[in-house]
C-alpha positions as CSV (number, residue, x, y, z in Angstrom):
1,M,48.4,-10.7,7.4
2,S,50.1,-7.3,6.9
3,N,53.6,-7.1,5.5
4,I,55.9,-5.9,8.3
5,N,59.1,-3.9,7.6
6,P,61.1,-4.3,10.9
7,A,63.4,-1.5,9.9
8,K,60.5,0.9,9.6
9,V,58.8,-0.3,12.8
10,K,62.0,0.1,14.8
11,K,61.9,3.8,13.9
12,A,58.6,4.2,15.8
13,P,60.1,5.4,19.1
14,F,62.2,8.0,17.3
15,A,59.2,9.1,15.2
16,S,57.0,9.3,18.3
17,A,59.7,11.5,19.9
18,C,59.4,13.9,17.0
19,F,55.7,13.8,16.5
20,M,53.8,11.8,19.2
21,G,50.6,11.0,17.5
22,L,51.9,10.9,13.9
23,G,54.6,8.4,14.9
24,Q,52.0,6.1,16.4
25,I,49.7,6.2,13.4
26,L,52.3,5.9,10.6
27,F,54.7,3.4,12.1
28,L,52.6,1.4,14.5
29,R,49.0,1.7,13.1
30,Q,47.8,2.8,16.5
31,F,45.0,5.0,15.2
32,I,43.0,5.6,18.4
33,R,46.0,6.4,20.6
34,G,47.7,8.3,17.8
35,A,44.7,10.5,17.2
36,I,44.4,11.4,20.9
37,L,48.1,12.1,21.2
38,M,48.2,14.1,18.0
39,L,45.4,16.3,19.1
40,F,47.1,16.9,22.5
41,E,50.4,17.7,20.8
42,L,48.7,20.0,18.3
43,V,46.9,22.0,21.0
44,M,50.2,22.4,23.0
45,L,52.0,23.5,19.8
46,C,49.4,26.1,19.1
47,F,49.6,27.4,22.7
48,V,53.3,27.8,22.2
49,V,53.4,29.4,18.8
50,F,50.2,31.5,18.4
51,G,49.5,34.4,20.7
52,T,48.6,38.0,20.7
53,K,50.3,41.1,21.9
54,K,48.3,43.8,23.7
55,I,48.1,47.2,22.2
56,I,47.8,49.7,25.1
57,P,47.0,53.3,24.6
58,A,49.6,55.8,25.8
59,D,47.5,59.0,25.4
60,N,43.9,59.2,26.6
61,A,44.4,56.0,28.6
62,E,41.2,56.6,30.5
63,N,39.2,56.0,27.3
64,E,39.3,52.2,27.0
65,Y,38.0,52.2,23.4
66,M,41.0,54.2,22.1
67,H,43.6,51.7,21.0
68,G,46.5,52.9,19.1
69,T,44.9,55.7,17.1
70,P,43.7,59.3,17.6
71,D,40.1,59.8,18.7
72,A,37.3,60.4,16.2
73,V,37.3,64.2,16.5
74,A,41.0,64.4,15.8
75,M,40.6,62.1,12.7
76,I,37.7,64.1,11.4
77,A,39.6,67.4,11.9
78,Y,42.7,65.9,10.1
79,L,40.6,64.6,7.1
80,A,38.7,67.9,6.8
81,E,42.0,69.9,6.9
82,H,43.3,67.7,4.0
83,E,40.0,68.0,2.1
84,Y,39.3,64.2,2.1
85,A,36.6,63.7,-0.6
86,Q,34.6,61.0,1.0
87,L,34.5,62.6,4.5
88,N,31.0,63.9,4.3
89,D,29.6,60.5,3.3
90,M,31.5,58.9,6.1
91,L,30.2,61.4,8.7
92,V,26.6,61.0,7.5
93,A,27.0,57.2,7.8
94,R,28.5,57.5,11.3
95,E,25.7,59.8,12.5
96,K,23.0,57.5,11.2
97,K,24.6,54.5,12.9
98,A,24.9,56.4,16.2
99,E,21.3,57.6,16.0
100,R,19.9,54.3,15.0
101,Y,21.8,52.6,17.8
102,I,20.6,55.0,20.5
103,R,16.9,55.0,19.4
104,T,16.7,51.2,18.9
105,H,18.6,50.0,21.9
106,L,17.1,52.6,24.2
107,A,13.6,51.6,23.2
108,S,14.4,48.0,23.7
109,W,15.9,48.6,27.1
110,T,13.0,50.7,28.3
111,K,10.5,48.1,27.0
112,K,12.2,45.5,29.1
113,I,11.9,47.6,32.2
114,T,8.2,48.3,31.4
115,R,7.5,44.6,31.1
116,H,9.1,44.0,34.5
117,Y,6.7,46.4,36.2
118,N,3.7,45.3,34.2
119,K,4.0,41.8,35.5
120,R,3.9,43.0,39.1
121,D,1.5,46.0,39.1
122,A,-0.6,47.0,36.0
123,A,-1.1,50.5,37.2
124,L,2.5,51.2,37.9
125,G,3.4,49.4,34.6
126,E,1.2,51.9,32.7
127,E,2.8,54.8,34.6
128,V,6.2,53.5,33.7
129,Q,5.2,53.0,30.0
130,T,3.9,56.6,29.9
131,F,7.1,57.9,31.4
132,F,9.4,56.1,28.9
133,D,7.1,57.0,25.9
134,E,8.1,60.6,26.7
135,F,11.6,59.8,27.9
136,V,13.0,58.1,24.7
137,P,12.1,60.8,22.2
138,L,13.1,63.6,24.6
139,Y,16.6,62.3,25.0
140,A,17.1,60.9,21.5
141,D,15.9,64.1,19.7
142,A,18.1,66.4,21.9
143,I,21.4,64.8,20.8
144,D,23.7,66.5,18.3
145,Y,24.8,63.4,16.4
146,S,27.4,65.4,14.4
147,D,29.5,65.9,17.5
148,P,31.1,62.6,18.6
149,Y,31.8,64.0,22.1
150,A,28.2,65.1,22.5
151,V,26.9,61.6,21.4
152,E,29.3,59.9,23.9
153,D,28.2,62.2,26.8
154,A,24.6,61.6,25.9
155,V,24.9,57.8,26.1
156,F,26.3,58.1,29.7
157,E,23.6,60.6,30.6
158,I,20.9,58.4,29.3
159,A,22.2,55.4,31.3
160,D,22.3,57.5,34.4
161,A,18.8,58.9,33.8
162,V,17.3,55.4,33.3
163,E,18.9,54.2,36.5
164,I,17.6,57.2,38.5
165,A,14.1,56.6,37.1
166,V,14.1,53.0,38.1
167,A,15.3,53.9,41.6
168,D,12.2,56.2,41.8
169,F,9.9,53.4,40.6
170,Q,11.4,51.0,43.2
171,L,10.9,53.6,45.9
172,A,7.3,54.1,44.8
173,R,6.7,50.3,45.3
174,D,8.6,50.4,48.6
175,E,10.8,47.5,47.4
176,D,14.5,46.6,47.8
177,D,17.0,47.7,45.2
178,S,17.6,44.2,43.7
179,Y,16.1,45.1,40.4
180,E,18.2,48.3,40.3
181,D,21.3,46.1,40.1
182,V,19.9,44.5,37.0
183,V,19.2,47.9,35.4
184,V,22.7,49.1,36.2
185,A,24.2,46.0,34.6
186,D,22.0,46.6,31.5
187,G,23.2,50.2,31.5
188,E,26.8,49.1,31.4
189,K,26.0,46.8,28.5
190,F,24.2,49.7,26.7
191,I,27.4,51.8,27.1
192,D,29.8,49.0,26.2
193,R,27.9,48.1,23.0
194,F,27.8,51.7,22.0
195,I,31.6,52.0,22.4
196,A,32.1,48.8,20.4
197,M,29.8,50.1,17.6
198,T,31.6,53.4,17.6
199,E,35.0,51.8,17.4
200,K,33.8,49.6,14.5
201,S,32.3,52.6,12.6
202,D,35.5,54.6,13.1
203,R,37.7,52.1,11.4
204,A,36.9,53.7,8.1
205,L,38.0,57.1,9.4
206,S,41.1,55.5,10.9
207,K,42.1,53.8,7.7
208,A,41.5,56.9,5.6
209,M,43.5,59.1,8.0
210,A,46.3,56.4,8.1
211,N,46.6,56.3,4.3
212,M,46.6,60.1,4.1
213,A,49.1,60.4,6.9
214,I,51.5,57.9,5.4
215,A,51.2,59.5,2.0
216,N,52.1,62.9,3.6
217,G,54.9,61.4,5.6
218,E,53.1,62.0,8.9
219,A,52.8,58.4,10.2
220,E,54.1,59.7,13.6
221,L,50.5,61.0,14.2
222,F,49.7,57.4,15.0
223,D,52.9,56.4,16.7
224,K,52.5,59.1,19.4
225,H,49.3,57.5,20.5
226,Y,50.9,54.1,21.1
227,D,54.1,53.3,23.1
228,G,54.8,49.8,22.0
229,C,56.8,47.6,19.6
230,A,57.4,48.5,16.0
231,L,54.9,45.9,14.7
232,C,52.2,47.4,16.9
233,K,53.1,50.9,15.6
234,R,52.8,49.7,12.0
235,A,49.4,48.2,12.8
236,A,48.2,51.5,14.3
237,A,49.7,53.5,11.4
238,S,47.8,51.3,8.9
239,G,44.6,52.2,10.7
240,R,43.9,48.9,12.5
241,R,42.1,49.6,15.8
242,T,42.5,46.5,17.8
243,L,43.4,45.2,21.2
244,G,46.3,43.2,20.0
245,H,48.1,41.7,17.0
246,R,49.3,38.2,16.3
247,A,52.7,37.5,18.0
248,W,54.5,34.4,16.8
249,F,56.0,32.1,19.5
250,R,54.3,34.2,22.1
251,G,51.4,31.9,22.8
252,P,49.7,31.5,26.1
253,I,52.3,29.0,27.3
254,V,55.3,31.2,26.5
255,A,53.5,34.4,27.7
256,A,52.6,32.6,31.0
257,L,56.2,31.4,31.6
258,A,57.5,34.9,30.8
259,G,55.0,36.4,33.2
260,L,56.1,34.0,35.9
261,V,59.7,35.1,35.5
262,T,59.1,38.9,35.2
263,L,55.9,39.2,37.2
264,G,54.8,42.0,34.9
265,S,56.0,45.4,33.9
266,V,54.7,48.9,34.2
267,Q,52.2,49.6,31.5
268,P,51.5,53.0,29.9
269,T,47.9,53.0,31.0
270,T,45.7,53.8,34.0
271,V,43.0,51.3,32.9
272,I,43.3,48.5,35.5
273,K,42.2,45.7,33.2
274,Y,45.1,46.5,30.8
275,A,47.7,46.6,33.6
276,D,49.8,43.6,34.5
277,H,48.6,41.8,37.6
278,S,51.7,40.1,39.2
279,I,49.8,37.5,41.3
280,F,47.6,36.4,38.4
281,M,50.7,36.1,36.2
282,M,52.3,33.9,38.9
283,I,49.3,31.6,39.1
284,N,49.0,31.4,35.3
285,G,52.7,30.5,35.2
286,L,52.2,27.7,37.7
287,L,49.2,26.4,35.8
288,V,51.3,26.2,32.7
289,I,54.1,24.4,34.5
290,I,51.7,21.8,35.7
291,I,50.3,21.4,32.2
292,L,53.8,21.1,30.8
293,A,54.6,18.5,33.4
294,I,51.6,16.5,32.3
295,F,52.6,16.9,28.7
296,F,56.2,15.7,29.3
297,V,55.1,12.7,31.4
298,T,52.8,11.8,28.5
299,Y,55.6,12.3,26.1
300,A,58.0,10.1,28.0
301,F,55.5,7.3,28.4
302,N,54.5,7.6,24.7
303,I,58.1,6.8,23.7
304,I,58.4,3.9,26.1
305,Y,55.1,2.4,24.9
306,A,56.1,3.0,21.3
307,K,59.2,0.9,21.9
308,K,57.3,-1.9,23.5
309,D,54.6,-1.9,20.8
310,A,57.3,-2.0,18.1
311,E,58.9,-5.0,19.7
312,K,55.5,-6.7,20.0
313,I,54.6,-6.0,16.4
314,I,58.0,-7.4,15.1
315,K,57.6,-10.5,17.3
316,N,54.0,-11.2,16.1
317,N,54.8,-10.1,12.6
318,K,51.5,-8.2,12.3
319,F,50.0,-4.8,13.1
320,P,47.2,-4.7,15.6
321,T,43.7,-4.5,14.3
322,F,41.4,-1.6,15.3
323,S,39.5,-3.8,17.7
324,E,42.7,-5.1,19.2
325,S,43.9,-1.6,19.7
326,R,40.6,-0.6,21.3
327,N,40.7,-3.6,23.7
328,D,44.3,-2.9,24.6
329,I,43.4,0.6,25.6
330,A,40.3,-0.5,27.5
331,Q,42.2,-3.2,29.4
332,N,45.8,-2.1,29.9
333,S,45.1,1.6,30.1
334,F,42.0,1.3,32.3
335,A,44.0,2.0,35.5
336,V,45.7,5.0,34.1
337,I,42.5,6.4,32.6
338,G,40.7,5.9,35.9
339,I,43.3,7.5,38.1
340,A,44.2,10.3,35.7
341,P,41.3,12.7,36.8
342,C,42.3,12.3,40.4
343,I,46.0,13.1,39.6
344,I,45.0,16.1,37.6
345,M,42.7,17.4,40.3
346,I,45.4,17.0,42.9
347,A,47.9,18.8,40.6
348,F,45.7,21.8,40.1
349,F,44.0,22.1,43.5
350,T,46.7,20.9,45.8
351,V,50.1,21.2,44.2
352,I,49.5,24.7,42.7
353,P,48.4,26.3,46.0
354,L,51.4,24.8,47.7
355,L,53.7,26.1,45.0
356,F,52.0,29.5,45.1
357,F,52.4,30.1,48.8
358,A,56.0,28.9,48.5
359,L,56.8,31.3,45.7
360,V,55.2,34.3,47.5
361,A,57.8,33.9,50.2
362,F,60.4,34.9,47.6
363,T,58.6,38.1,46.6
364,N,57.8,41.5,48.2
365,Y,54.1,40.9,48.1
366,S,53.0,43.3,50.9
367,S,51.1,46.5,51.4
368,P,51.2,49.4,50.7
369,D,53.7,49.5,47.9
370,H,53.4,46.1,46.3
371,I,49.7,45.2,46.1
372,P,48.4,44.5,42.5
373,P,46.9,45.7,40.3
374,N,47.9,49.2,41.2
375,N,51.5,48.1,41.9
376,L,53.7,45.2,40.8
377,V,55.3,42.5,42.8
378,D,59.0,41.7,42.4
379,W,61.2,38.7,43.2
380,V,63.5,39.4,46.2
381,G,65.1,36.1,46.7
382,F,65.8,35.1,50.3
383,E,65.3,38.6,51.7
384,N,62.1,37.6,53.6
385,F,63.8,34.6,55.2
386,V,66.7,36.9,56.3
387,T,64.1,39.3,57.8
388,M,62.3,36.6,59.7
389,F,65.3,34.5,60.9
390,S,68.1,37.0,61.3
391,S,68.8,38.3,64.8
392,K,70.9,41.2,63.5
393,G,69.4,44.7,63.2
394,S,66.6,46.2,65.2
395,S,63.7,45.3,62.8
396,S,65.1,41.9,61.8
397,G,65.9,41.0,65.4
398,Q,62.4,41.9,66.5
399,W,60.9,39.6,63.9
400,F,63.3,36.8,65.0
401,S,62.5,37.1,68.7
402,T,58.7,37.2,67.9
403,F,59.0,34.2,65.7
404,G,60.9,32.3,68.5
405,R,58.3,33.2,71.0
406,V,55.3,32.2,68.8
407,A,57.0,29.0,67.6
408,L,57.8,27.9,71.2
409,W,54.2,28.6,72.3
410,T,52.9,26.8,69.3
411,V,54.8,23.6,70.3
412,V,53.7,24.0,73.9
413,W,50.1,24.6,72.9
414,A,50.1,21.6,70.5
415,V,51.5,19.2,73.1
416,C,49.3,20.4,76.0
417,S,46.1,20.6,74.0
418,T,46.7,17.2,72.4
419,F,47.6,15.2,75.5
420,T,45.2,16.9,77.9
421,C,42.2,16.3,75.6
422,F,43.3,12.8,74.9
423,F,44.0,11.6,78.4
424,A,41.0,13.5,79.8
425,G,38.9,11.6,77.3
426,F,40.7,8.4,78.2
427,F,39.9,9.0,81.9
428,F,36.2,9.5,81.3
429,A,36.0,6.6,78.9
430,V,37.5,4.2,81.4
431,I,35.3,5.6,84.2
432,L,32.2,5.2,82.2
433,Q,33.1,1.6,81.3
434,D,33.1,0.6,84.9
435,K,30.1,-1.5,85.8
436,R,29.5,0.4,89.1
437,I,28.6,3.6,87.2
438,K,24.8,4.0,87.0
439,I,23.2,5.3,83.8
440,P,26.5,5.7,81.9
441,K,24.6,6.5,78.6
442,L,23.3,9.7,80.2
443,Y,26.7,10.8,81.3
444,R,28.2,10.1,77.9
445,T,25.4,12.1,76.3
446,I,26.1,15.0,78.6
447,F,29.9,14.8,78.0
448,I,29.4,14.8,74.3
449,L,27.4,18.0,74.3
450,P,30.5,20.4,74.2
451,Y,31.6,18.6,71.1
452,A,28.1,18.7,69.5
453,I,27.7,22.4,70.0
454,P,29.5,24.5,67.3
455,T,33.0,25.3,68.6
456,M,32.8,29.0,67.5
457,L,29.7,29.5,69.7
458,S,31.2,27.7,72.7
459,L,34.4,29.9,72.5
460,F,32.4,33.1,72.2
461,I,30.5,32.1,75.3
462,W,33.7,31.2,77.2
463,A,35.2,34.6,76.1
464,N,32.3,36.3,77.9
465,L,32.4,34.0,80.9
466,L,36.2,34.7,81.3
467,N,35.9,38.5,80.9
468,G,38.2,40.0,83.6
469,T,35.8,42.8,84.5
470,F,32.3,41.8,83.8
471,G,32.6,38.0,83.4
472,P,30.2,35.9,85.4
473,I,33.0,33.7,86.7
474,N,34.9,36.5,88.3
475,R,31.8,38.2,89.6
476,T,30.6,34.9,91.2
477,L,34.0,34.3,92.9
478,M,34.1,37.9,94.2
479,Y,30.5,37.6,95.4
480,F,31.4,34.6,97.6
481,Q,34.6,36.4,98.6
482,F,36.9,33.7,97.2
483,I,38.9,36.4,95.5
484,A,39.3,40.1,96.2
485,E,39.7,41.3,92.7
486,G,39.0,39.9,89.2
487,I,41.4,37.3,87.8
488,P,42.8,38.5,84.4
489,W,41.8,35.3,82.6
490,L,42.4,36.7,79.1
491,S,44.3,39.9,79.7
492,N,47.4,38.5,81.4
493,P,49.7,36.5,79.0
494,V,50.3,33.6,81.3
495,M,46.6,33.3,82.5
496,A,45.4,33.7,78.9
497,K,47.5,30.7,77.8
498,F,46.3,28.7,80.8
499,S,42.6,29.6,80.1
500,L,43.1,28.6,76.5
501,I,44.3,25.1,77.4
502,L,41.6,24.7,80.0
503,V,38.8,25.7,77.6
504,N,40.2,23.5,74.9
505,I,40.0,20.5,77.3
506,W,36.4,21.2,77.8
507,I,35.7,21.4,74.0
508,G,38.1,18.6,72.8
509,F,37.9,15.8,75.3
510,P,34.5,14.4,74.1
511,Y,36.0,13.5,70.7
512,S,38.8,11.5,72.4
513,M,36.3,9.9,74.8
514,I,34.2,8.7,71.8
515,L,37.2,7.2,70.0
516,I,38.6,5.5,73.1
517,T,35.2,4.1,74.1
518,S,34.7,2.6,70.7
519,S,38.2,1.1,70.8
520,M,37.7,-0.3,74.3
521,T,34.4,-2.0,73.4
522,A,36.4,-4.0,70.7
523,I,38.5,-5.7,73.5
524,S,37.1,-9.1,74.3
525,N,35.7,-9.6,77.9
526,S,37.5,-13.0,77.9
527,V,40.8,-11.2,78.1
528,Y,39.7,-9.3,81.3
529,E,38.2,-12.5,82.8
530,A,41.5,-14.3,82.2
531,A,43.4,-11.5,83.9
532,T,41.0,-11.5,86.8
533,I,41.6,-15.3,87.3
534,D,45.3,-14.7,87.2
535,G,44.9,-12.2,90.1
536,A,45.2,-8.9,88.2
537,N,43.5,-6.0,89.8
538,K,41.8,-3.1,87.9
539,W,45.0,-1.0,87.7
540,M,47.0,-3.9,86.4
541,Q,44.3,-4.7,83.8
542,F,44.3,-1.1,82.7
543,R,48.1,-0.9,82.5
544,S,48.7,-4.3,80.7
545,I,45.5,-4.7,78.6
546,T,43.4,-1.6,78.1
547,F,46.1,1.0,77.6
548,P,48.4,-0.9,75.2
549,L,45.5,-2.1,73.0
550,V,43.9,1.3,72.8
551,M,47.2,3.0,72.1
552,F,47.9,0.4,69.4
553,Q,44.8,1.5,67.6
554,L,44.7,5.2,68.3
555,K,48.4,6.3,68.2
556,P,48.1,7.3,64.5
557,I,45.0,9.4,65.4
558,L,46.9,11.0,68.4
559,I,49.7,12.0,66.0
560,M,47.2,13.5,63.6
561,Q,45.6,15.3,66.4
562,F,48.9,16.8,67.3
563,A,49.4,18.0,63.8
564,A,45.9,19.4,63.7
565,N,46.4,21.3,67.0
566,I,49.5,23.0,65.6
567,N,47.1,24.5,63.0
568,N,44.1,24.9,65.5
569,F,43.2,28.4,64.4
570,G,39.7,28.4,65.7
571,A,40.5,27.8,69.4
572,V,42.9,30.7,69.5
573,F,41.2,33.2,67.3
574,F,37.7,32.9,68.7
575,L,38.7,32.9,72.4
576,T,41.6,35.3,72.7
577,S,42.1,36.6,69.1
578,G,45.7,36.0,69.8
579,G,45.8,38.5,72.7
580,P,46.7,40.1,75.0
581,N,49.0,42.4,73.1
582,L,52.7,42.6,73.8
583,P,55.2,45.4,73.1
584,D,56.1,44.0,69.7
585,T,52.5,43.4,68.6
586,I,52.2,46.8,66.9
587,S,55.0,46.0,64.5
588,T,54.8,42.2,64.1
589,Q,51.0,41.8,64.8
590,A,51.7,38.7,67.0
591,G,49.9,38.6,70.4
592,A,50.8,36.6,73.5
593,T,48.6,33.6,72.6
594,D,49.0,33.7,68.8
595,I,50.2,30.4,67.3
596,L,51.8,30.3,63.9
597,I,48.6,29.8,62.0
598,S,46.8,32.7,63.7
599,W,49.9,34.9,63.2
600,I,49.8,34.0,59.5
601,Y,46.1,35.0,59.4
602,K,46.9,38.4,61.0
603,L,49.8,39.0,58.6
604,T,47.5,38.4,55.6
605,M,44.2,39.9,56.7
606,N,45.2,42.8,58.9
607,T,46.7,46.1,57.7
608,P,49.4,46.3,56.6
609,N,49.2,43.0,54.6
610,M,52.4,41.1,54.7
611,Y,51.8,38.1,52.5
612,N,55.5,37.5,51.9
613,L,56.3,37.0,55.6
614,A,53.1,35.0,56.1
615,S,54.3,32.7,53.3
616,V,57.6,32.2,55.0
617,L,55.9,31.1,58.1
618,S,53.6,28.8,56.1
619,I,56.6,27.1,54.5
620,L,58.1,26.6,57.9
621,V,54.9,25.0,59.3
622,F,54.7,22.7,56.2
623,V,58.4,21.7,56.2
624,V,58.4,20.9,59.9
625,L,54.9,19.4,60.3
626,V,54.6,17.1,57.3
627,P,57.9,15.1,57.8
628,F,57.2,14.9,61.5
629,A,53.7,13.5,61.0
630,L,54.8,11.1,58.3
631,Y,57.8,9.8,60.3
632,N,55.9,9.2,63.5
633,F,52.9,7.8,61.7
634,M,55.0,5.3,59.8
635,R,56.8,4.2,63.0
636,T,53.5,3.2,64.7
637,K,52.8,-0.5,65.1
638,S,49.4,-0.3,63.4
639,F,51.0,1.2,60.3
640,K,53.7,-1.4,60.1
641,E,51.3,-4.2,60.5
642,G,48.9,-2.7,58.0
643,E,46.0,-2.3,60.4
644,V,45.1,1.3,59.8
């Protein structure tokens, strides 16, 4: 039995609060749990402390491989002017590296292309090989390797020439351009590797020039090529050509949180991949917040369990063995381990999107002036909410009146589409249950067809049938002289809404009919027989037996259908596209039949993009819909009695 020092064991919670894993190992002998926690803690600490700071070129920003130092020609000229003794040897080495790279990699690249055509057509493969046997020496021998600019231009020209040649080969075989895409990708690699090789070979030039410039008191020659912090300037002045330097306490976690706060800053570069992207920075910040939340929850539970384990060790007067610790984790932590992946997935794929669209509502994320990566996004507080919900001012008032109109129609649409489909389905379900109906299965099959056909196709067909000018419905009615002129089914705001509800009944009632039919079949016939003996007619049986029992089972589904119809994007978009247009549609993009979800779609997908205002509407739908659905769902009898 181990000797237990209660005073030391009692320090376990405090030690675990300072160093999670180390406290578990040293004070509680929990080696498995301690090792896992220590690794987690160490990774988090590294992500906080260790980071890099980008070095972005101020001059010659279009040349991605120039980072913080003058280009090769400028360095060669400076070293030649100051009669650097080893310059000639360095230039010879540089030229040999460039020539060796071009000849070797160009030959390898062209052999790969030749093999491709050889596998498909031996004659064409021989033609391609003959072409490249002449092509490689022709281009490689014509380059002036002593001129860095000439070598760089030649690399781009070679890549273009190879791509053009392959396009001709593809045309000769009368094939698609799928292989051309592969060649273009290989060409980009050919250029990128050359640039990397050049940058690597120029470090010697850079270091030599830096030493000479510092010795001559001319370090500003490097500073003018980089507009950054003092540490970066010193790195550039010492000849280090790099994308970034080590920045203490600016690790990924700190950088992501800082990016979430600032949403980026204007960078002295025109190269897109070096510019700050506000939306990516916001997403990275949210990811880090979720990771930190997981860390702090783990941290809190670790302290709680450390306290419990310490009390248990003191009570038993012995430390747990390795097998006891393993069994404890396997048994007591099984539920946590099992549910953890689900919680993590929900956090990353549900919580983060919800937080993201909520945060966008507090920014100016909209076109044309605030679309990354060319422009930055800024925090604007509640400005978007004021724009949407304020009735003062011409522009704000217009948005407010449009919102009121769309929100009212959304509620009307949700109520009408839900109850019309449900009770139409109820009607047909009851009718088809009647014993006097012949071949009910055939009727059910026919009625289910609208639900079985893809909704998008059905709505496209209905849009053509209801065309006010050429639609078959209007032409038929006019042919039989029921109407004198076409009915504006989709071009009149009131008729368009009526048509939308009518078509939705045709598409939606089969689903309700199926649910209600299955629920009715679960009602025992003995109940109806007893009612018949008591003198109840069909209507009384329906009112007192069928309807209450069916609603008891399906009221939660009815509520969820109502919530789904508020967001029933497809029915509106594919039949009317939100139209017809109204006077305010040009500025707000909302048509007469647009509901909130289709309006949100237009604000995000149409030009100009107004992601900020769309996010405001999304928050409203979420805030109103979720509590409503939960409240009504929990008030249903079936939920209270645990039968859902």
